[in-house]
C-alpha positions as CSV (number, residue, x, y, z in Angstrom):
1,X,14.8,-91.7,73.0
2,X,14.3,-88.5,75.1
3,X,11.2,-87.6,76.8
4,X,9.2,-84.2,75.2
5,X,7.7,-82.9,78.5
6,X,9.0,-82.8,81.9
7,X,8.1,-85.5,84.6
8,X,5.9,-83.6,86.6
9,X,3.8,-82.7,83.1
10,X,3.7,-86.2,82.4
11,X,2.5,-87.4,85.7
12,X,-0.1,-84.4,86.0
13,X,-1.4,-85.5,82.4
14,X,-1.8,-89.3,83.8
15,X,-3.6,-88.1,86.8
16,X,-6.1,-85.8,85.1
17,X,-6.6,-88.4,82.4
18,X,-7.5,-91.0,84.8
19,X,-9.8,-88.9,86.6
20,X,-11.5,-87.5,83.2
21,X,-12.0,-91.4,82.0
22,X,-13.7,-92.3,85.2
23,X,-15.8,-89.2,85.6
24,X,-16.9,-89.2,81.6
25,X,-17.5,-92.9,81.7
26,X,-19.9,-92.6,84.4
27,X,-21.6,-89.7,82.7
28,X,-21.9,-91.3,79.5
29,X,-23.3,-94.4,81.3
30,X,-25.9,-92.2,82.8
31,X,-26.8,-90.5,79.5
32,X,-27.1,-94.1,77.7
33,X,-29.2,-95.4,80.1
34,X,-31.5,-92.4,80.0
35,X,-31.2,-91.7,83.7
36,X,-33.6,-89.7,85.4
37,X,-31.0,-87.3,86.5
38,X,-29.6,-86.5,83.2
39,X,-32.8,-86.8,81.2
40,X,-35.7,-86.0,83.6
41,X,-35.8,-82.0,83.1
42,X,-37.2,-80.1,80.2
43,X,-33.9,-78.4,79.4
44,X,-32.0,-81.8,78.9
45,X,-31.3,-83.4,75.8
46,X,-33.9,-85.5,74.2
47,X,-31.5,-88.1,72.7
48,X,-29.4,-89.4,75.6
49,X,-27.7,-92.0,73.2
50,X,-26.2,-89.6,70.8
51,X,-24.9,-87.5,73.7
52,X,-23.6,-90.7,75.3
53,X,-21.7,-91.4,72.0
54,X,-20.0,-88.0,72.1
55,X,-18.8,-88.4,75.8
56,X,-17.6,-91.9,74.9
57,X,-15.5,-90.4,72.0
58,X,-14.2,-87.8,74.6
59,X,-13.1,-90.9,76.7
60,X,-11.3,-92.4,73.8
61,X,-9.2,-89.3,73.3
62,X,-8.5,-89.3,77.3
63,X,-7.4,-92.8,76.7
64,X,-5.0,-91.6,73.8
65,X,-3.8,-89.2,76.4
66,X,-3.1,-91.4,79.2
67,X,-1.0,-93.8,76.9
68,X,1.1,-91.1,75.7
69,X,2.0,-89.5,78.9
70,X,2.4,-92.9,80.4
71,X,5.1,-93.4,78.0
72,X,6.6,-89.9,78.6
73,X,6.8,-91.0,82.3
74,X,8.2,-94.3,81.7
75,X,10.9,-92.4,79.2
76,X,11.8,-90.3,82.3
77,X,11.9,-93.2,84.7
78,X,14.3,-95.2,82.1
79,X,16.4,-91.8,81.7
80,X,17.2,-91.8,85.2
81,X,18.4,-95.2,85.8
82,X,20.7,-95.1,82.8
83,X,24.3,-94.1,83.3
84,X,24.5,-90.4,82.0
85,X,28.3,-89.2,81.3
86,X,28.0,-85.5,81.2
């Protein structure tokens, strides 16, 4: 099976997805707990739990990106180690 994206693109996607998972998980946790830094202003949302659910949905999407891009990087590493006759 051939990779769909270049190795650089796959590794970039892995790094961006990992950072997004960490940052969004922290933000979702703060919203879910009703932390004052997220819910203390008059301009902030009233229902932090629904905001947290939306953020955790985005985390699930980024986990999917991470799995797919990891598969692409694995295909690149596997393709380099095989013998090519061209």
